N, CA, C and O atoms as a DFTB+ gen file, in Angstrom:
340 C
 N C O
     1  1     -10.613      -6.365      -9.919
     2  2      -9.768      -5.625      -9.333
     3  2      -9.222      -5.772      -7.878
     4  3     -10.157      -5.855      -7.082
     5  1      -8.284      -5.816      -7.428
     6  2      -8.058      -6.723      -6.169
     7  2      -8.291      -5.546      -5.088
     8  3      -7.998      -4.366      -5.278
     9  1      -8.859      -6.072      -3.940
    10  2      -8.735      -4.714      -2.797
    11  2      -7.550      -4.102      -2.398
    12  3      -6.484      -4.717      -2.376
    13  1      -7.658      -2.987      -2.095
    14  2      -6.594      -2.026      -1.916
    15  2      -5.143      -2.790      -1.088
    16  3      -3.925      -2.749      -1.263
    17  1      -6.060      -3.458      -0.145
    18  2      -4.575      -3.942       0.871
    19  2      -3.884      -5.259       0.385
    20  3      -2.906      -5.858       0.831
    21  1      -4.718      -5.514      -0.682
    22  2      -4.241      -7.351      -1.352
    23  2      -3.315      -6.908      -2.288
    24  3      -2.434      -7.755      -2.440
    25  1      -3.122      -5.668      -3.152
    26  2      -2.493      -5.611      -3.880
    27  2      -0.909      -5.892      -3.877
    28  3      -0.333      -5.648      -2.817
    29  1      -0.242      -6.318      -4.817
    30  2       1.060      -6.792      -4.657
    31  2       2.099      -5.743      -4.802
    32  3       2.191      -5.010      -5.787
    33  1       2.910      -5.713      -3.716
    34  2       4.025      -4.671      -4.035
    35  2       5.543      -5.168      -4.080
    36  3       6.055      -5.775      -3.139
    37  1       6.313      -4.806      -5.440
    38  2       7.697      -5.147      -5.138
    39  2       8.271      -4.361      -4.686
    40  3       8.028      -3.200      -5.016
    41  1       9.471      -4.701      -3.559
    42  2      10.162      -3.923      -3.084
    43  2      11.554      -4.179      -3.871
    44  3      11.795      -5.274      -4.379
    45  1      12.400      -3.153      -3.930
    46  2      13.655      -3.556      -5.059
    47  2      14.627      -2.879      -3.946
    48  3      14.229      -2.042      -3.136
    49  1      16.194      -3.450      -4.040
    50  2      17.548      -2.971      -3.593
    51  2      18.253      -3.064      -4.532
    52  3      18.347      -4.111      -5.173
    53  1      18.838      -2.091      -4.784
    54  2      19.836      -1.857      -5.847
    55  2      21.127      -2.082      -5.504
    56  3      21.527      -1.715      -4.399
    57  1      21.981      -2.730      -6.424
    58  2      23.530      -2.670      -6.009
    59  2      24.126      -2.310      -6.977
    60  3      23.652      -2.315      -8.113
    61  1      25.427      -1.888      -6.624
    62  2      25.986      -0.680      -7.531
    63  2      27.581      -1.050      -7.004
    64  3      28.060      -0.888      -5.882
    65  1      28.295      -1.677      -8.393
    66  2      29.785      -1.475      -8.488
    67  2      30.332      -2.922      -9.248
    68  3      29.571      -3.658      -9.877
    69  1      31.766      -3.176      -9.070
    70  2      31.968      -4.634     -10.016
    71  2      31.296      -6.099      -9.417
    72  3      31.154      -7.124     -10.085
    73  1      30.917      -5.914      -7.964
    74  2      30.445      -7.053      -7.454
    75  2      29.073      -7.288      -7.228
    76  3      28.512      -8.219      -6.651
    77  1      28.455      -5.873      -8.010
    78  2      26.403      -6.268      -8.078
    79  2      26.012      -7.457      -8.230
    80  3      25.270      -7.929      -7.368
    81  1      26.283      -8.007      -9.010
    82  2      25.571      -9.068      -9.775
    83  2      25.734     -10.450      -8.775
    84  3      25.017     -11.451      -8.742
    85  1      26.640     -10.203      -8.178
    86  2      27.019     -11.642      -7.037
    87  2      26.129     -11.072      -5.848
    88  3      25.346     -11.830      -5.275
    89  1      26.237      -9.846      -5.508
    90  2      25.661      -9.502      -4.141
    91  2      24.157      -9.706      -4.553
    92  3      23.589     -10.562      -3.875
    93  1      23.448      -9.145      -5.451
    94  2      22.012      -9.354      -5.957
    95  2      21.582     -10.573      -5.593
    96  3      20.871     -10.874      -4.634
    97  1      22.262     -11.545      -6.769
    98  2      21.979     -13.290      -6.266
    99  2      22.066     -13.629      -5.069
   100  3      21.232     -14.443      -4.672
   101  1      23.043     -13.146      -4.159
   102  2      23.152     -13.749      -2.549
   103  2      22.289     -13.575      -2.245
   104  3      21.496     -14.477      -1.977
   105  1      21.904     -11.759      -2.090
   106  2      20.784     -11.210      -1.356
   107  2      19.638     -11.900      -1.494
   108  3      19.020     -11.762      -0.438
   109  1      18.984     -12.624      -2.306
   110  2      18.168     -13.064      -2.866
   111  2      17.492     -14.136      -2.065
   112  3      16.318     -14.211      -1.702
   113  1      18.665     -15.077      -1.841
   114  2      18.806     -16.112      -1.007
   115  2      18.323     -15.904       0.434
   116  3      17.659     -16.733       1.057
   117  1      18.776     -14.566       0.959
   118  2      18.299     -14.324       2.439
   119  2      16.505     -13.527       2.168
   120  3      15.736     -13.516       3.129
   121  1      16.158     -13.063       1.107
   122  2      14.751     -12.941       1.123
   123  2      13.949     -14.014       1.323
   124  3      13.017     -14.054       2.126
   125  1      14.461     -15.280       0.272
   126  2      13.758     -16.296       0.179
   127  2      13.710     -16.799       1.537
   128  3      12.619     -17.289       1.828
   129  1      14.793     -16.817       2.661
   130  2      14.868     -17.039       4.047
   131  2      13.662     -16.385       4.904
   132  3      13.025     -17.015       5.748
   133  1      13.461     -15.166       4.601
   134  2      12.954     -14.259       5.221
   135  2      11.349     -14.601       4.980
   136  3      10.446     -14.475       5.807
   137  1      11.272     -14.971       3.902
   138  2       9.759     -15.194       3.397
   139  2       9.445     -16.408       4.234
   140  3       8.537     -16.125       5.016
   141  1       9.798     -17.478       4.346
   142  2       9.422     -18.362       5.299
   143  2       9.453     -18.241       6.535
   144  3       8.464     -18.626       7.158
   145  1      10.523     -17.708       7.217
   146  2      10.532     -17.478       8.322
   147  2       9.326     -16.298       9.033
   148  3       8.883     -16.394      10.177
   149  1       9.076     -15.558       8.353
   150  2       7.998     -14.745       8.496
   151  2       6.681     -14.765       7.750
   152  3       5.814     -13.893       7.704
   153  1       6.735     -16.107       7.105
   154  2       5.288     -16.514       6.616
   155  2       4.116     -15.485       5.810
   156  3       2.904     -15.268       5.805
   157  1       5.128     -15.120       5.280
   158  2       4.700     -14.021       4.263
   159  2       3.626     -14.691       3.192
   160  3       3.752     -15.857       2.819
   161  1       2.526     -13.802       2.728
   162  2       1.677     -14.155       1.907
   163  2       2.136     -14.756       0.343
   164  3       1.573     -15.662      -0.272
   165  1       3.340     -13.955      -0.095
   166  2       3.663     -14.464      -1.782
   167  2       5.320     -14.967      -1.135
   168  3       5.852     -14.833      -0.033
   169  1       5.733     -15.548      -2.350
   170  2       6.995     -15.834      -2.310
   171  2       7.311     -15.896      -3.408
   172  3       7.621     -16.978      -3.905
   173  1       7.328     -14.556      -4.219
   174  2       8.151     -14.179      -5.287
   175  2       9.316     -13.430      -4.825
   176  3       9.392     -12.538      -3.981
   177  1      10.184     -13.964      -5.534
   178  2      11.872     -12.853      -5.561
   179  2      12.457     -13.059      -6.580
   180  3      11.889     -13.860      -7.323
   181  1      13.696     -12.519      -7.044
   182  2      14.042     -12.304      -8.166
   183  2      15.235     -11.392      -8.013
   184  3      15.500     -10.743      -7.001
   185  1      16.174     -11.430      -9.547
   186  2      17.231     -10.247      -9.723
   187  2      17.145     -10.241     -10.892
   188  3      16.428     -10.945     -11.604
   189  1      18.092      -9.203     -11.263
   190  2      17.908      -8.574     -12.688
   191  2      19.249      -7.828     -12.486
   192  3      19.428      -7.055     -11.546
   193  1      20.307      -8.144     -13.552
   194  2      21.439      -7.413     -13.977
   195  2      20.870      -6.476     -14.954
   196  3      20.228      -6.734     -15.973
   197  1      21.282      -5.131     -14.374
   198  2      20.948      -4.013     -15.404
   199  2      22.013      -3.521     -16.342
   200  3      21.834      -2.904     -17.392
   201  1      23.088      -3.872     -15.828
   202  2      24.583      -3.060     -16.302
   203  2      25.317      -4.409     -15.847
   204  3      24.896      -5.449     -15.340
   205  1      26.970      -3.836     -16.349
   206  2      27.793      -4.700     -15.552
   207  2      27.802      -3.942     -14.282
   208  3      27.845      -4.791     -13.391
   209  1      27.787      -2.969     -13.858
   210  2      27.646      -2.311     -12.666
   211  2      26.355      -2.121     -11.551
   212  3      26.288      -1.466     -10.511
   213  1      25.530      -2.851     -12.132
   214  2      23.870      -2.588     -11.786
   215  2      23.429      -3.579     -11.896
   216  3      23.508      -4.269     -12.911
   217  1      22.694      -3.957     -10.565
   218  2      22.019      -5.212     -10.630
   219  2      20.998      -4.858      -9.130
   220  3      21.449      -4.331      -8.113
   221  1      19.832      -5.215      -9.292
   222  2      18.891      -5.234      -8.454
   223  2      18.553      -6.536      -8.032
   224  3      18.876      -7.476      -8.759
   225  1      17.810      -6.796      -6.719
   226  2      16.917      -7.902      -6.237
   227  2      15.725      -7.186      -5.481
   228  3      15.717      -6.226      -4.710
   229  1      14.457      -8.211      -6.109
   230  2      13.002      -8.129      -5.401
   231  2      12.526      -8.794      -4.912
   232  3      12.628      -9.970      -5.259
   233  1      11.884      -8.496      -4.034
   234  2      10.781      -9.181      -3.635
   235  2       9.467      -9.052      -3.504
   236  3       9.558      -7.829      -3.394
   237  1       8.391      -9.226      -3.424
   238  2       6.912      -9.117      -3.767
   239  2       5.850      -9.546      -2.462
   240  3       5.505     -10.701      -2.213
   241  1       5.560      -8.702      -1.941
   242  2       4.703      -8.788      -0.424
   243  2       3.307      -8.058      -0.861
   244  3       3.112      -7.272      -1.788
   245  1       2.257      -8.661       0.265
   246  2       0.933      -8.069       0.162
   247  2       1.171      -6.683       0.730
   248  3       1.961      -6.439       1.642
   249  1       0.313      -5.689       0.022
   250  2       0.510      -4.338       0.824
   251  2       0.215      -4.009       2.011
   252  3       0.412      -2.885       2.472
   253  1      -0.537      -5.433       2.928
   254  2      -1.174      -5.055       4.172
   255  2       0.455      -5.507       5.031
   256  3       0.648      -5.260       6.221
   257  1       1.453      -6.176       4.146
   258  2       2.490      -6.421       5.117
   259  2       3.958      -5.569       4.756
   260  3       5.115      -5.743       5.136
   261  1       3.249      -4.456       3.731
   262  2       4.495      -3.865       3.303
   263  2       5.393      -2.937       4.433
   264  3       6.615      -2.909       4.573
   265  1       4.327      -2.183       5.191
   266  2       5.221      -1.330       6.532
   267  2       6.143      -2.113       7.233
   268  3       7.206      -1.653       7.652
   269  1       5.754      -3.388       7.396
   270  2       6.192      -4.279       8.447
   271  2       7.622      -4.731       8.064
   272  3       8.579      -4.750       8.839
   273  1       7.635      -5.100       6.727
   274  2       8.716      -5.494       5.717
   275  2       9.599      -4.547       5.772
   276  3      10.695      -4.748       6.297
   277  1       9.244      -3.318       5.216
   278  2       9.953      -1.955       5.247
   279  2      10.609      -1.942       6.196
   280  3      11.812      -1.925       5.935
   281  1      10.262      -1.943       7.650
   282  2      10.873      -1.639       8.443
   283  2      11.820      -2.063       8.881
   284  3      12.662      -1.476       9.560
   285  1      11.788      -3.406       8.458
   286  2      12.711      -4.662       8.846
   287  2      14.006      -4.777       7.798
   288  3      15.143      -5.102       8.142
   289  1      13.589      -4.444       6.459
   290  2      14.732      -4.974       5.332
   291  2      15.177      -3.506       4.544
   292  3      16.105      -3.492       3.735
   293  1      14.402      -2.302       4.886
   294  2      14.826      -1.200       4.418
   295  2      15.217      -1.405       3.001
   296  3      16.407      -1.228       2.739
   297  1      14.303      -1.796       1.915
   298  2      14.115      -1.483       0.644
   299  2      14.563      -0.485      -0.290
   300  3      13.912       0.435       0.204
   301  1      15.072      -0.029      -1.106
   302  2      15.345       1.117      -1.570
   303  2      14.307       1.789      -2.421
   304  3      14.441       3.004      -2.570
   305  1      13.297       1.194      -3.002
   306  2      12.052       1.347      -3.707
   307  2      11.314       0.830      -3.941
   308  3      11.587      -0.369      -3.891
   309  1       9.815       1.143      -4.382
   310  2       9.139       0.088      -4.711
   311  2       8.132       0.433      -5.981
   312  3       8.139       1.435      -6.696
   313  1       7.215      -0.789      -6.030
   314  2       6.135      -0.393      -7.175
   315  2       5.013      -1.412      -7.441
   316  3       5.206      -2.623      -7.545
   317  1       4.191      -0.990      -7.510
   318  2       3.009      -1.888      -7.677
   319  2       3.296      -3.288      -8.464
   320  3       3.690      -2.972      -9.587
   321  1       3.268      -4.337      -8.366
   322  2       3.736      -5.575      -8.905
   323  2       2.475      -5.790     -10.105
   324  3       1.344      -5.361      -9.875
   325  1       2.686      -6.239     -10.924
   326  2       1.253      -6.626     -12.324
   327  2       1.951      -7.834     -12.417
   328  3       3.164      -7.925     -12.607
   329  1       0.957      -9.005     -12.244
   330  2       1.371     -10.415     -12.773
   331  2       1.053     -10.532     -14.385
   332  3       0.067     -10.144     -15.011
   333  1       2.242     -11.204     -14.830
   334  2       2.678     -11.344     -15.935
   335  2       1.251     -11.807     -16.633
   336  3       1.102     -11.363     -17.772
   337  1       0.563     -12.338     -16.306
   338  2      -0.810     -13.490     -16.723
   339  2      -1.690     -12.121     -17.311
   340  3      -2.820     -12.268     -17.776
């Protein structure tokens, strides 16, 4: 079991409307840049198209980074990230 502050947290932005897919894909590029600039622990990002009018973009941060990243980037929601392995 990982120490509490080392847990991976998936923070999520929701995009809605006819341009949601393109917006989500574009926002992911900004998250990748942010990870490099801020030297975050993980470089996990992605996007998912949930419907024609709802897409999400996400990034994974270490729990100890969560407060600072949340204050800067204002994600809509979050969840504990579990590796697929």
